[in-house]
RODO-2510 file (C-alpha; in nm, 4 decimals, decimal comma):
residues 339
     n   res          X          Y          Z
     1     m    10,2237    11,4592    10,0914
     2     t    10,2558    11,1994     9,8174
     3     l    10,4220    10,8659     9,8883
     4     s    10,6710    10,7315     9,6360
     5     a    10,5950    10,4319     9,4163
     6     q    10,8131    10,2109     9,6385
     7     s    10,5503    10,2504     9,9115
     8     r    10,3215    10,0137     9,7181
     9     l    10,3253     9,6350     9,6874
    10     q    10,1229     9,4160     9,4535
    11     f    10,0488     9,1799     9,7399
    12     t     9,8066     8,9586     9,5472
    13     p     9,6740     8,9948     9,1907
    14     d     9,3742     9,1883     9,3272
    15     l     9,5306     9,3744     9,6219
    16     n     9,7774     9,6587     9,5768
    17     i     9,8695     9,7712     9,9274
    18     c    10,0728    10,0287    10,1150
    19     r    10,3823     9,8722    10,2721
    20     i    10,3210    10,0675    10,5915
    21     l     9,9970     9,9320    10,7363
    22     n     9,7954    10,1377    10,9817
    23     g     9,7689     9,9228    11,2950
    24     m     9,4398     9,9433    11,4814
    25     w     9,5356     9,7522    11,7971
    26     q     9,5734    10,0979    11,9480
    27     v     9,1948    10,1543    11,9443
    28     s     9,1306     9,8435    12,1543
    29     g     9,2139    10,0055    12,4867
    30     g     9,5251    10,0776    12,6897
    31     h     9,6490    10,3499    12,4543
    32     g     9,4259    10,6399    12,5568
    33     r     9,0615    10,7306    12,5080
    34     i     8,9530    10,7263    12,1443
    35     n     8,7116    10,9852    12,0063
    36     t     8,5071    10,8090    11,7381
    37     q     8,4428    11,1111    11,5199
    38     g     8,8037    11,2211    11,5436
    39     a     8,9195    10,8667    11,4635
    40     i     8,7177    10,8538    11,1407
    41     e     8,8478    11,1980    11,0405
    42     n     9,2033    11,0740    11,0980
    43     m     9,1350    10,7696    10,8813
    44     f     9,0577    11,0012    10,5894
    45     q     9,3894    11,1793    10,6540
    46     y     9,5832    10,8530    10,6463
    47     v     9,4226    10,7347    10,3234
    48     d     9,4604    11,0732    10,1539
    49     a     9,8321    11,0644    10,2395
    50     g     9,8658    10,7235    10,0711
    51     f     9,8413    10,4996    10,3779
    52     t     9,5500    10,3016    10,2410
    53     t     9,5955     9,9671    10,4184
    54     w     9,4560     9,8858    10,7633
    55     d     9,5384     9,6023    11,0015
    56     l     9,2752     9,5124    11,2597
    57     a     9,1034     9,2227    11,4359
    58     d     8,7678     9,1102    11,5647
    59     h     8,8885     9,1687    11,9227
    60     y     9,0476     9,5126    11,8725
    61     g     8,7568     9,6899    12,0379
    62     p     8,5649     9,8974    11,7792
    63     a     8,8249     9,8546    11,5010
    64     e     8,5989     9,6603    11,2633
    65     d     8,3145     9,9053    11,3329
    66     f     8,5454    10,1970    11,2524
    67     i     8,6250    10,0393    10,9148
    68     g     8,2531     9,9942    10,8492
    69     e     8,1712    10,3552    10,9357
    70     f     8,4714    10,4828    10,7419
    71     r     8,3625    10,2902    10,4333
    72     r     8,0094    10,4293    10,4714
    73     q     8,1388    10,7856    10,4851
    74     v     8,3767    10,7292    10,1927
    75     t     8,0864    10,6025     9,9814
    76     e     7,8694    10,8934    10,0878
    77     t     8,1262    11,1651    10,0205
    78     r     8,3411    11,0216     9,7410
    79     g     8,1390    10,7491     9,5739
    80     e     8,1580    10,3708     9,5855
    81     e     8,4535    10,3530     9,3467
    82     a     8,6738    10,5219     9,6083
    83     l     8,6428    10,2080     9,8216
    84     n     8,8655    10,0273     9,5726
    85     n     9,1599    10,2264     9,7086
    86     i     9,1177    10,0986    10,0667
    87     q     9,2336     9,7627    10,2033
    88     a     9,1318     9,6275    10,5448
    89     f     9,2940     9,3133    10,6869
    90     t     9,1160     9,1667    10,9868
    91     k     9,1765     8,8653    11,2121
    92     w     8,9719     8,5941    11,3718
    93     v     9,0972     8,4775    11,7108
    94     p     8,8617     8,2013    11,8330
    95     r     8,8867     8,0068    12,1524
    96     p     9,0284     7,6608    12,0829
    97     g     8,7700     7,3863    12,0606
    98     k     8,5604     7,2001    11,8077
    99     m     8,5208     7,3896    11,4815
   100     t     8,2135     7,3517    11,2626
   101     k     8,1328     7,5165    10,9312
   102     q     7,8426     7,6948    11,0988
   103     l     8,0592     7,8363    11,3773
   104     v     8,3265     7,9572    11,1385
   105     e     8,0746     8,1121    10,8993
   106     e     7,8878     8,2873    11,1801
   107     n     8,2078     8,4572    11,2918
   108     i     8,3085     8,5520    10,9396
   109     n     7,9614     8,6979    10,8875
   110     i     8,0031     8,9144    11,1968
   111     s     8,3208     9,0676    11,0548
   112     l     8,1579     9,1168    10,7145
   113     k     7,8701     9,3032    10,8748
   114     r     8,0798     9,5138    11,1123
   115     m     8,3230     9,6141    10,8359
   116     n     8,0462     9,6717    10,5806
   117     v     8,2197     9,4656    10,3132
   118     p     8,0882     9,2005    10,0710
   119     s     8,4124     9,0000    10,1067
   120     l     8,7040     9,0160    10,3514
   121     d     9,0257     9,1277    10,1790
   122     l     9,2408     8,9184    10,4103
   123     m     9,1411     8,6958    10,7007
   124     q     9,4404     8,6489    10,9335
   125     f     9,3763     8,3489    11,1558
   126     h     9,5249     8,3099    11,5036
   127     w     9,5128     7,9985    11,7232
   128     w     9,6299     7,9853    12,0822
   129     e     9,6754     7,6143    12,1470
   130     y     9,8651     7,3914    11,9036
   131     r     9,7820     7,0760    12,1008
   132     d     9,4235     7,1340    11,9859
   133     k     9,4356     7,0345    11,6175
   134     n     9,0987     7,1911    11,5397
   135     y     9,2821     7,4864    11,3856
   136     l     9,3130     7,2781    11,0681
   137     d     8,9358     7,2293    11,0540
   138     a     8,8827     7,6024    11,1040
   139     l     9,1170     7,6820    10,8170
   140     k     8,9565     7,4240    10,5893
   141     y     8,6140     7,5774    10,6533
   142     m     8,7569     7,9229    10,5878
   143     a     8,8983     7,7918    10,2606
   144     e     8,5451     7,6816    10,1698
   145     l     8,4150     8,0299    10,2519
   146     q     8,6923     8,1683    10,0342
   147     t     8,5640     7,9570     9,7452
   148     e     8,2150     8,0914     9,8188
   149     g     8,3422     8,4498     9,7956
   150     k     8,3212     8,5611    10,1596
   151     i     8,7001     8,5753    10,1979
   152     k     8,9444     8,6849     9,9295
   153     h     9,2656     8,5553    10,0864
   154     l     9,3682     8,3455    10,3870
   155     a     9,6536     8,4383    10,6180
   156     l     9,7871     8,3669    10,9654
   157     t     9,8924     8,5604    11,2731
   158     n    10,1702     8,4487    11,5098
   159     f    10,2014     8,0947    11,3749
   160     d    10,5456     7,9396    11,4136
   161     t    10,7314     7,7814    11,1230
   162     e    10,6502     7,4234    11,2242
   163     h    10,2748     7,4777    11,2220
   164     l    10,2821     7,7000    10,9166
   165     k    10,4413     7,4031    10,7379
   166     i    10,1665     7,1698    10,8658
   167     i     9,9038     7,4051    10,7229
   168     i    10,0796     7,4348    10,3872
   169     d    10,1253     7,0563    10,3712
   170     a     9,7505     7,0205    10,4313
   171     g     9,6953     7,2001    10,1016
   172     i     9,5683     7,5284    10,2459
   173     k     9,6857     7,8349    10,0533
   174     i     9,8311     8,0954    10,2891
   175     v     9,9483     8,4301    10,1519
   176     s    10,0956     8,5877    10,4661
   177     n    10,1826     8,5448    10,8322
   178     q    10,1887     8,8314    11,0817
   179     v    10,4793     8,8178    11,3270
   180     q    10,6758     9,0314    11,5687
   181     f    10,9903     9,1516    11,3917
   182     s    11,2177     9,4367    11,4976
   183     l    11,5790     9,5259    11,5624
   184     v    11,5154     9,3948    11,9122
   185     d    11,3404     9,0792    11,7911
   186     l    11,5084     8,9242    11,4885
   187     r    11,3773     8,5710    11,5523
   188     p    11,1966     8,5486    11,2151
   189     l    11,5359     8,5388    11,0401
   190     v    11,6129     8,1971    11,1906
   191     n    11,3406     7,9784    11,0367
   192     m    11,0386     8,1842    10,9345
   193     v    11,1985     8,3986    10,6646
   194     p    11,3689     8,1078    10,4799
   195     f    11,0482     7,9021    10,4867
   196     c    10,8358     8,1914    10,3615
   197     q    11,0866     8,2677    10,0879
   198     h    11,0603     7,9102     9,9656
   199     h    10,6784     7,9099     9,9705
   200     d    10,6181     8,2660     9,8463
   201     i    10,4518     8,3782    10,1703
   202     k    10,4746     8,7415    10,2806
   203     l    10,5361     8,8578    10,6355
   204     f    10,3532     9,1487    10,7920
   205     t    10,5464     9,2656    11,0935
   206     y    10,4446     9,4377    11,4141
   207     g    10,6433     9,5706    11,7087
   208     s    10,8943     9,7115    11,4602
   209     v    10,9245    10,0388    11,6543
   210     c    10,8800     9,8607    11,9889
   211     g    10,5728    10,0624    12,0794
   212     g    10,7712    10,3857    12,0430
   213     l    11,0824    10,2826    12,2355
   214     l    11,2802    10,2941    11,9102
   215     s    11,2576    10,6727    11,8881
   216     e    11,4305    10,9957    11,9874
   217     k    11,2085    11,0146    12,2951
   218     y    11,4138    10,7465    12,4720
   219     l    11,7591    10,8366    12,3394
   220     g    11,9931    10,9366    12,6198
   221     k    11,7250    10,8843    12,8809
   222     p    11,7458    10,6783    13,2004
   223     e    11,5734    10,3438    13,1980
   224     p    11,1992    10,4057    13,2467
   225     r    11,0166    10,2515    13,5386
   226     a    10,7020    10,0490    13,4742
   227     n    10,4756    10,3309    13,5952
   228     e    10,6405    10,5689    13,3469
   229     l    10,5336    10,3582    13,0488
   230     a    10,1999    10,5095    12,9522
   231     t    10,0663    10,2501    12,7065
   232     v    10,0321     9,8723    12,6970
   233     s    10,2572     9,8738    12,3893
   234     l    10,5414    10,0407    12,5771
   235     k    10,5055     9,7958    12,8653
   236     k    10,4992     9,4976    12,6279
   237     y    10,8053     9,5983    12,4282
   238     k    11,0057     9,7144    12,7293
   239     n    10,9806     9,3501    12,8411
   240     m    11,1209     9,2472    12,5026
   241     v    11,4074     9,4945    12,5397
   242     d    11,4817     9,3505    12,8849
   243     a    11,4994     8,9997    12,7370
   244     w    11,7113     9,1241    12,4449
   245     g    11,9789     9,3033    12,6462
   246     s    12,0603     9,5829    12,8876
   247     w    11,9312     9,9402    12,8733
   248     r    12,2926    10,0415    12,8073
   249     l    12,3017     9,8258    12,4933
   250     f    11,9629     9,9610    12,3893
   251     q    12,1047    10,3135    12,4209
   252     e    12,3932    10,2111    12,1954
   253     l    12,1391    10,0913    11,9405
   254     l    11,9425    10,4179    11,9619
   255     s    12,2626    10,6204    11,9275
   256     t    12,3643    10,4239    11,6178
   257     l    12,0184    10,4647    11,4654
   258     k    12,0298    10,8385    11,5393
   259     q    12,3583    10,8792    11,3523
   260     i    12,2105    10,7030    11,0510
   261     a    11,8835    10,8964    11,0766
   262     d    12,0630    11,2317    11,0850
   263     r    12,2530    11,1435    10,7690
   264     y    11,9271    11,0975    10,5789
   265     g    11,7217    11,3660    10,7542
   266     v    11,4780    11,1136    10,8997
   267     s    11,3862    10,9765    11,2435
   268     i    11,5127    10,6845    11,4495
   269     s    11,1769    10,5123    11,3981
   270     n    11,2110    10,5558    11,0218
   271     v    11,5471    10,3766    11,0226
   272     a    11,4159    10,0961    11,2462
   273     v    11,1187    10,0385    11,0154
   274     r    11,3258    10,0665    10,6968
   275     y    11,5624     9,7950    10,8224
   276     i    11,2739     9,5516    10,8747
   277     l    11,0970     9,6539    10,5551
   278     d    11,4109     9,5582    10,3623
   279     q    11,4240     9,2030    10,5019
   280     p    11,3391     8,9145    10,2655
   281     t    10,9666     8,8263    10,2333
   282     v    10,8529     9,1251    10,4405
   283     g    10,5494     9,2637    10,2613
   284     g    10,4756     9,5407    10,5044
   285     v    10,5351     9,6831    10,8500
   286     i    10,2418     9,7614    11,0777
   287     v    10,2764    10,0948    11,2554
   288     g    10,0212    10,1645    11,5255
   289     a     9,7740    10,4454    11,4622
   290     r     9,6502    10,6106    11,7814
   291     l     9,3502    10,7556    11,6022
   292     s     9,2240    11,0876    11,7436
   293     i     9,5189    11,0994    11,9877
   294     s     9,8481    11,1305    11,7993
   295     q     9,9384    11,0845    11,4341
   296     h    10,2723    11,0216    11,2660
   297     i    10,1578    11,0484    10,9050
   298     e    10,4283    11,2884    10,7872
   299     d    10,7051    11,1053    10,9727
   300     n    10,5935    10,7643    10,8416
   301     g    10,6041    10,9014    10,4890
   302     k    10,9802    10,9573    10,5229
   303     i    11,0353    10,5807    10,5438
   304     f    11,0225    10,5721    10,1640
   305     s    11,2579    10,8695    10,1141
   306     f    11,5880    10,6878    10,1745
   307     t    11,7665    10,3550    10,1423
   308     l    12,0014    10,1966    10,3939
   309     d    12,3447    10,1097    10,2549
   310     k    12,5813     9,8320    10,3603
   311     e    12,7642    10,0574    10,6073
   312     d    12,4325    10,1422    10,7767
   313     r    12,3309     9,7795    10,8019
   314     d    12,6721     9,6735    10,9304
   315     s    12,6603     9,9393    11,2028
   316     i    12,3182     9,8207    11,3150
   317     n    12,4142     9,4533    11,2965
   318     s    12,7216     9,5102    11,5100
   319     i    12,5017     9,6324    11,7965
   320     c    12,2325     9,3671    11,7520
   321     g    12,5028     9,1009    11,7473
   322     q    12,5867     9,1846    12,1090
   323     s    12,2346     9,1067    12,2324
   324     r    12,0993     8,7865    12,3788
   325     d    11,9620     8,5236    12,1395
   326     l    11,5844     8,5612    12,1737
   327     y    11,5274     8,2523    11,9597
   328     q    11,7031     8,0473    12,2275
   329     i    11,5265     8,2303    12,5113
   330     i    11,1711     8,2507    12,3715
   331     g    11,1528     8,0217    12,0701
   332     d    11,0107     8,0735    11,7233
   333     c    10,7640     8,3406    11,6128
   334     g    10,4554     8,3514    11,8342
   335     d    10,6009     8,1258    12,1009
   336     e    10,5851     8,4124    12,3502
   337     y    10,2057     8,3694    12,3461
   338     r    10,2170     7,9955    12,4112
   339     r    10,4742     7,9542    12,6895
***
């Protein structure tokens, strides 16, 4: 399988990425037991298919270690030059509190060592507590480490628009923000997307297939009970669906997506991802990779085989327009983690 040219984005002058990022939250637990050897073998399959960009974090279990081992095996079997075709975006999620240059550098060094890289492609910073202003100090120290070559680019995860603006106004260069964005959760369209458009900041989105709920598996099915949801992702996004609207409305959405999917010979998930991928400032959509358990490489490749037209978008929008306003219920991007 060869992905089309539209699967690539010149994200920064030095990083050409795949617009479908392989999400590694699924190796952190709660998604099934991961076989390390099988996981690394799967990583080769993803990259060989064109899915060269990985999203991970310091707290996603062995995710950073998997990247390090994968890079070691790539070098061993294909040569060091082959590493230039792989991008790995990690996160640092510290506990709020006083930030010092030493503390920040120690944590960055841990990721560098685990991932076996001389410089982090993208450090996506997350902060739990806005009342603690030390996040600005942490970012300023990371900017210093960027100047020193330990970090190539600075980014954020789950920051709302207000605090993204504070960071930009402080003179810190941010290239992307990672947010939840799906047909069930369109909150980024309210404030985040316009702000990022104005400041040339990309969005990387997660939850865009709602942990698998936006798929044929749930079309025409009765509402699942909590004990029937086998992964933490399904449990998390079923809660979002409940906040968004009824199971009946969700079935209407799935039915509409199925009609569109059948017209293009693709899946419901493909249509759901394509819709988000086409939104302004969206650089890429993160699709979870349950390494060594289940792969969707061939299906994900179909995302770049079709384009939604106005009729498709209008049909989808007519269903989404009947849902509750999650911006009013939850707030801006990331506010669900700070309520």
